[in-house]
N, CA and C atoms as a LAMMPS dump frame, in Angstrom:
ITEM: TIMESTEP
0
ITEM: NUMBER OF ATOMS
237
ITEM: BOX BOUNDS ff ff ff
-5.0000000000000000e+02 5.0000000000000000e+02
-5.0000000000000000e+02 5.0000000000000000e+02
-5.0000000000000000e+02 5.0000000000000000e+02
ITEM: ATOMS id mol type element x y z
1 1 1 N -145.538 -109.836 -418.252
2 1 2 C -145.345 -108.771 -419.099
3 1 3 C -144.289 -109.117 -420.109
4 2 1 N -143.344 -110.131 -419.766
5 2 2 C -142.369 -110.399 -420.686
6 2 3 C -142.933 -111.303 -421.894
7 3 1 N -144.099 -112.076 -421.661
8 3 2 C -144.725 -112.682 -422.834
9 3 3 C -145.238 -111.841 -423.882
10 4 1 N -145.88 -110.788 -423.435
11 4 2 C -146.382 -109.667 -424.105
12 4 3 C -145.49 -109.046 -425.263
13 5 1 N -144.329 -108.787 -424.631
14 5 2 C -143.039 -108.147 -425.312
15 5 3 C -142.556 -109.23 -426.258
16 6 1 N -142.588 -110.567 -425.903
17 6 2 C -141.996 -111.597 -426.727
18 6 3 C -142.969 -111.614 -427.982
19 7 1 N -144.133 -111.852 -427.76
20 7 2 C -145.143 -112.072 -429.131
21 7 3 C -145.172 -110.795 -429.917
22 8 1 N -145.154 -109.703 -429.332
23 8 2 C -145.123 -108.51 -430.216
24 8 3 C -143.823 -108.333 -430.957
25 9 1 N -142.516 -108.83 -430.522
26 9 2 C -141.44 -108.993 -431.283
27 9 3 C -141.596 -109.909 -432.266
28 10 1 N -142.157 -111.015 -432.127
29 10 2 C -142.405 -112.204 -432.971
30 10 3 C -143.244 -111.597 -434.067
31 11 1 N -144.405 -110.984 -433.741
32 11 2 C -145.172 -110.278 -434.696
33 11 3 C -144.576 -109.401 -435.794
34 12 1 N -143.683 -108.592 -435.223
35 12 2 C -142.897 -107.644 -435.945
36 12 3 C -141.984 -108.099 -436.936
37 13 1 N -141.389 -109.397 -436.484
38 13 2 C -140.422 -110.08 -437.165
39 13 3 C -141.209 -110.695 -438.58
40 14 1 N -142.307 -111.37 -438.11
41 14 2 C -142.999 -112.031 -439.169
42 14 3 C -143.59 -111.115 -440.301
43 15 1 N -144.009 -109.837 -439.78
44 15 2 C -144.396 -108.871 -440.802
45 15 3 C -143.194 -108.272 -441.692
46 16 1 N -142.02 -108.247 -441.125
47 16 2 C -140.884 -107.605 -441.949
48 16 3 C -140.159 -108.517 -442.522
49 17 1 N -140.287 -109.805 -442.605
50 17 2 C -139.73 -110.696 -443.315
51 17 3 C -140.092 -110.848 -444.761
52 18 1 N -139.083 -110.609 -445.58
53 18 2 C -139.49 -110.696 -447.034
54 18 3 C -138.49 -111.451 -447.983
55 19 1 N -138.913 -112.031 -449.003
56 19 2 C -138.302 -112.688 -449.912
57 19 3 C -138.654 -112.328 -451.356
58 20 1 N -137.372 -112.001 -452.04
59 20 2 C -137.625 -111.419 -453.385
60 20 3 C -136.644 -112.159 -454.263
61 21 1 N -137.268 -112.856 -455.145
62 21 2 C -136.399 -113.611 -456.164
63 21 3 C -136.93 -113.523 -457.606
64 22 1 N -136.532 -112.569 -458.537
65 22 2 C -137.173 -112.423 -459.705
66 22 3 C -138.648 -111.883 -459.619
67 23 1 N -139.387 -112.505 -460.224
68 23 2 C -140.872 -112.217 -460.318
69 23 3 C -141.476 -112.699 -458.945
70 24 1 N -140.896 -113.68 -458.134
71 24 2 C -141.493 -114.18 -456.933
72 24 3 C -141.082 -113.297 -455.879
73 25 1 N -142.29 -112.876 -455.129
74 25 2 C -142.257 -112.299 -453.933
75 25 3 C -142.871 -112.735 -452.865
76 26 1 N -142.66 -112.842 -451.559
77 26 2 C -143.449 -113.282 -450.471
78 26 3 C -143.043 -112.431 -449.48
79 27 1 N -143.965 -112.318 -448.438
80 27 2 C -143.699 -111.483 -447.346
81 27 3 C -144.554 -112.058 -446.1
82 28 1 N -143.975 -111.998 -444.99
83 28 2 C -144.661 -112.36 -443.656
84 28 3 C -144.474 -114.033 -443.569
85 29 1 N -145.546 -114.528 -442.926
86 29 2 C -145.557 -115.92 -442.79
87 29 3 C -145.379 -116.874 -443.924
88 30 1 N -145.897 -116.496 -445.233
89 30 2 C -145.588 -117.359 -446.45
90 30 3 C -144.065 -117.25 -446.766
91 31 1 N -143.421 -116.147 -446.459
92 31 2 C -142.207 -116.203 -446.922
93 31 3 C -141.205 -116.98 -445.764
94 32 1 N -141.673 -116.889 -444.601
95 32 2 C -140.985 -117.868 -443.753
96 32 3 C -141.177 -119.362 -444.093
97 33 1 N -142.419 -119.877 -444.45
98 33 2 C -142.469 -121.068 -444.725
99 33 3 C -141.796 -121.299 -446.045
100 34 1 N -141.804 -120.533 -447.002
101 34 2 C -140.892 -120.691 -448.305
102 34 3 C -139.374 -120.861 -447.95
103 35 1 N -138.964 -120.096 -446.892
104 35 2 C -137.594 -120.131 -446.494
105 35 3 C -137.245 -121.55 -445.792
106 36 1 N -138.109 -121.871 -444.899
107 36 2 C -138.006 -123.168 -444.138
108 36 3 C -138.043 -124.364 -445.16
109 37 1 N -139.107 -124.333 -446.019
110 37 2 C -139.125 -125.456 -447.036
111 37 3 C -137.854 -125.584 -447.94
112 38 1 N -137.24 -124.539 -448.369
113 38 2 C -135.997 -124.4 -449.111
114 38 3 C -134.746 -124.934 -448.368
115 39 1 N -134.878 -124.694 -447.158
116 39 2 C -133.578 -125.255 -446.338
117 39 3 C -133.951 -126.747 -446.053
118 40 1 N -135.223 -127.095 -446.011
119 40 2 C -135.426 -128.701 -445.843
120 40 3 C -135.279 -129.479 -447.199
121 41 1 N -135.407 -128.749 -448.118
122 41 2 C -135.245 -129.367 -449.586
123 41 3 C -133.858 -129.566 -449.791
124 42 1 N -132.916 -128.388 -449.401
125 42 2 C -131.382 -128.573 -449.458
126 42 3 C -130.757 -129.486 -448.654
127 43 1 N -131.5 -129.749 -447.502
128 43 2 C -130.796 -130.773 -446.532
129 43 3 C -131.225 -132.109 -447.048
130 44 1 N -132.392 -132.329 -447.508
131 44 2 C -132.616 -133.683 -448.238
132 44 3 C -131.785 -133.812 -449.432
133 45 1 N -131.528 -132.903 -450.314
134 45 2 C -130.658 -133.117 -451.32
135 45 3 C -129.172 -133.491 -451.055
136 46 1 N -128.785 -132.776 -449.976
137 46 2 C -127.316 -133.012 -449.37
138 46 3 C -127.358 -134.491 -448.778
139 47 1 N -128.248 -134.767 -448.144
140 47 2 C -128.237 -136.193 -447.534
141 47 3 C -128.285 -137.24 -448.676
142 48 1 N -129.277 -137.119 -449.668
143 48 2 C -129.091 -137.993 -450.728
144 48 3 C -127.839 -138.049 -451.439
145 49 1 N -127.087 -136.868 -451.584
146 49 2 C -125.795 -137.03 -452.291
147 49 3 C -124.731 -137.689 -451.46
148 50 1 N -124.804 -137.6 -450.179
149 50 2 C -123.865 -138.221 -449.348
150 50 3 C -124.29 -139.725 -449.181
151 51 1 N -125.622 -140.094 -449.037
152 51 2 C -125.866 -141.444 -449.042
153 51 3 C -125.634 -142.126 -450.297
154 52 1 N -125.643 -141.62 -451.511
155 52 2 C -125.447 -142.367 -452.722
156 52 3 C -124.077 -141.941 -453.299
157 53 1 N -123.098 -141.404 -452.491
158 53 2 C -121.921 -140.923 -453.012
159 53 3 C -121.293 -141.935 -453.846
160 54 1 N -121.228 -143.264 -453.446
161 54 2 C -120.232 -144.262 -454.295
162 54 3 C -121.08 -144.446 -455.627
163 55 1 N -122.278 -144.025 -455.845
164 55 2 C -122.944 -144.179 -457.223
165 55 3 C -122.757 -143.023 -458.024
166 56 1 N -122.515 -141.801 -457.367
167 56 2 C -122.447 -140.706 -457.933
168 56 3 C -121.729 -140.338 -459.305
169 57 1 N -120.473 -140.934 -459.425
170 57 2 C -119.685 -140.773 -460.728
171 57 3 C -120.414 -141.384 -461.925
172 58 1 N -121.009 -142.73 -461.567
173 58 2 C -121.655 -143.291 -462.694
174 58 3 C -122.88 -142.611 -463.156
175 59 1 N -123.663 -141.982 -462.306
176 59 2 C -124.861 -141.272 -462.517
177 59 3 C -124.634 -139.924 -463.072
178 60 1 N -123.564 -139.378 -462.887
179 60 2 C -123.082 -138.165 -463.498
180 60 3 C -122.522 -138.352 -464.805
181 61 1 N -121.865 -139.592 -465.249
182 61 2 C -121.574 -139.983 -466.446
183 61 3 C -122.62 -140.39 -467.216
184 62 1 N -123.615 -140.864 -466.847
185 62 2 C -124.914 -141.205 -467.582
186 62 3 C -125.732 -139.946 -467.917
187 63 1 N -125.675 -139.073 -467.145
188 63 2 C -126.518 -137.701 -467.154
189 63 3 C -125.68 -136.945 -468.269
190 64 1 N -124.493 -136.81 -468.25
191 64 2 C -123.689 -136.195 -469.325
192 64 3 C -123.968 -136.942 -470.612
193 65 1 N -123.955 -138.329 -470.749
194 65 2 C -124.185 -138.783 -472.058
195 65 3 C -125.625 -138.645 -472.414
196 66 1 N -126.528 -138.502 -471.597
197 66 2 C -127.865 -138.366 -472.034
198 66 3 C -127.93 -136.91 -472.393
199 67 1 N -127.398 -135.865 -471.918
200 67 2 C -127.38 -134.58 -472.342
201 67 3 C -126.695 -134.531 -473.7
202 68 1 N -125.548 -135.184 -473.96
203 68 2 C -124.826 -134.973 -475.257
204 68 3 C -125.685 -135.714 -476.303
205 69 1 N -126.543 -136.749 -476.022
206 69 2 C -127.293 -137.21 -477.008
207 69 3 C -128.533 -136.643 -477.416
208 70 1 N -129.073 -135.517 -476.475
209 70 2 C -130.249 -134.707 -476.907
210 70 3 C -129.642 -133.541 -477.663
211 71 1 N -128.315 -133.101 -477.718
212 71 2 C -127.966 -131.917 -478.533
213 71 3 C -128.337 -131.981 -479.859
214 72 1 N -128.547 -130.896 -480.53
215 72 2 C -128.906 -131.004 -482.047
216 72 3 C -127.728 -131.244 -482.821
217 73 1 N -126.401 -130.825 -482.466
218 73 2 C -125.323 -131.076 -483.274
219 73 3 C -124.484 -132.351 -483.055
220 74 1 N -125.324 -133.304 -482.09
221 74 2 C -124.746 -134.465 -481.922
222 74 3 C -124.825 -135.451 -483.142
223 75 1 N -123.696 -136.295 -483.485
224 75 2 C -123.702 -137.135 -484.63
225 75 3 C -124.959 -138.199 -484.456
226 76 1 N -125.571 -138.427 -485.621
227 76 2 C -126.739 -139.222 -485.642
228 76 3 C -126.382 -140.313 -486.699
229 77 1 N -127.07 -141.499 -486.473
230 77 2 C -126.941 -142.611 -487.395
231 77 3 C -127.789 -142.209 -488.598
232 78 1 N -127.015 -142.503 -489.698
233 78 2 C -127.735 -142.477 -490.883
234 78 3 C -128.554 -143.611 -491.39
235 79 1 N -129.71 -143.542 -491.809
236 79 2 C -130.543 -144.813 -492.22
237 79 3 C -130.004 -145.436 -493.461
């Protein structure tokens, strides 16, 4: 009898689980999969940052220089 109650409560949780973010909406098992994949992606990004923390200042400096060079008001060389 306890298994029946357990599966009934799991079914209720999966039906009521909702994610709404702007135009994106998910409900039920797809919402659970989206949430789980979001957690996995965040964990992978955090691990990558920790692993390459010694190279992070150089990477950020290069990314900043790239962003500045792509701005419209950045100084250009005259031909």
